[in-house]
C-alpha positions in Angstrom: 131.3 85.7 87.4 131.4 86.2 83.8 128.3 85.2 81.9 130.5 83.0 79.8 130.5 80.4 82.6 126.9 80.3 83.3 123.9 79.3 81.2 122.2 82.7 80.6 121.6 84.9 77.7 123.6 88.0 78.8 124.8 90.2 81.6 121.7 92.2 81.1 119.5 89.1 81.8 121.5 88.4 84.9 121.0 92.0 86.2 117.3 92.0 85.5 117.0 89.2 88.0 118.8 91.0 90.9 116.2 93.3 92.3 117.1 95.7 95.1 115.6 95.1 98.6 112.3 96.7 99.5 113.0 99.7 101.7 112.6 98.9 105.5 111.1 101.9 107.5 113.3 103.3 110.1 110.3 103.6 112.5 109.4 100.8 115.1 107.5 98.0 113.5 104.3 98.3 115.4 101.4 96.0 114.2 98.0 95.0 115.3 97.3 91.3 115.7 95.6 91.3 112.3 98.6 93.1 110.9 101.0 90.4 112.1 98.7 87.7 110.6 98.7 89.6 107.4 102.6 89.9 107.3 102.8 86.2 108.0 100.4 85.4 105.1 102.3 87.6 102.8 105.5 85.8 103.9 103.9 82.5 103.2 102.7 83.5 99.8 106.3 84.9 98.9 107.7 81.6 99.9 105.2 79.6 97.8 105.8 81.8 94.8 109.6 81.3 95.2 109.3 77.6 95.4 107.0 77.6 92.4 109.6 79.7 90.4 112.4 77.2 91.6 110.8 74.4 89.8 111.2 76.1 86.4 113.8 74.3 84.2 115.1 77.3 82.2 117.6 79.0 84.4 116.9 82.5 82.9 113.2 82.1 83.3 113.6 80.6 86.7 115.7 83.7 87.7 113.1 86.1 86.3 110.3 84.4 88.0 112.1 84.1 91.4 113.3 87.6 91.6 110.2 89.2 93.0 109.2 86.4 95.4 112.8 86.3 96.7 112.9 89.9 97.4 109.5 89.8 99.1 110.5 86.8 101.2 113.5 88.9 102.5 111.2 91.9 103.2 108.5 90.0 104.9 110.8 87.9 106.9 112.4 90.9 108.3 108.9 92.6 109.1 107.6 89.4 110.8 110.9 89.1 112.8 110.8 92.8 114.1 107.0 93.1 114.5 105.9 94.5 117.8 102.3 93.4 118.3 100.3 96.2 120.2 97.1 95.0 121.8 93.9 96.7 120.9 93.1 99.7 123.1 90.8 98.9 126.2 89.9 102.5 126.8 88.5 105.0 124.2 89.2 108.2 126.2 92.3 109.2 124.1 93.3 108.2 120.6 95.9 105.3 120.7 97.6 102.7 118.3 94.8 100.6 117.2 92.1 103.2 117.8 89.4 104.0 115.2 88.9 107.8 115.1 86.2 109.8 113.5 86.8 113.4 112.9 85.3 116.3 111.1 87.4 118.6 108.7 87.0 122.4 108.5 85.7 121.8 105.0 82.8 119.7 106.3 83.9 116.3 105.5 83.8 113.6 108.1 86.3 110.8 107.9 87.0 107.6 110.0 90.4 105.9 110.2 92.0 103.2 112.2 95.5 103.8 113.2 97.7 100.8 112.5 101.2 99.8 111.4 102.8 100.9 108.2 102.5 97.6 106.3 98.8 97.3 107.2 97.8 100.9 106.4 95.3 101.4 103.6 93.7 104.7 103.5 91.1 103.7 100.9 90.0 100.9 103.2 89.9 103.1 106.4 93.3 102.6 108.0 96.3 105.1 108.3 99.8 104.4 109.5 100.7 105.6 113.0 103.5 107.6 111.4 101.4 109.4 109.0 101.0 113.2 109.8 97.2 112.8 110.6 97.8 109.9 112.9 100.7 111.7 114.7 98.5 114.6 115.3 95.6 112.6 116.6 97.5 110.3 118.8 97.0 111.1 122.6 94.0 113.5 121.8 90.4 113.1 123.2 86.9 113.7 121.8 86.4 117.4 121.2 90.1 118.1 120.7 90.9 120.2 117.5 94.1 119.7 115.5 95.6 121.8 112.8 97.1 120.0 109.8 98.2 122.3 107.1 95.4 124.6 106.3 92.8 122.1 107.7 91.3 122.0 111.2 90.2 118.6 112.5 87.9 118.0 115.3 87.8 114.6 116.9 84.2 113.3 117.2 84.4 109.7 118.1 87.0 107.3 119.3 86.4 103.5 119.3 
């Protein structure tokens, strides 16, 4: 539709409000129970932000303010719909989805990460995605196992 028929400043303004969808991973959407709760909370926040933006009178400002919440609502709706909740591991013999793994690196560093879903991964907070190279190498391994990643050697020292 031509911008001549709608109340907006220009075609540029209209295009600013049409954000591309957030990329959805091709991997299965595995999540912990806490991960599903976090996705549901993000979906709720996106919907609330969209509702707030929808109340703005100025059409151009409403479109600008609604663009991100609308995109996020689509994304989080899809992620909640496709989420596969994986129960916490009941055994700590091998590394599994949801396990917390402590390993030492060949450079002397000791690191601990919980293996979680892609949307809930936050390395700075101690969690990594199950599709990350480190997690892929650790899954299925036991305490004492050594893994090579690039030029680093990792040895699993604890699983919980």
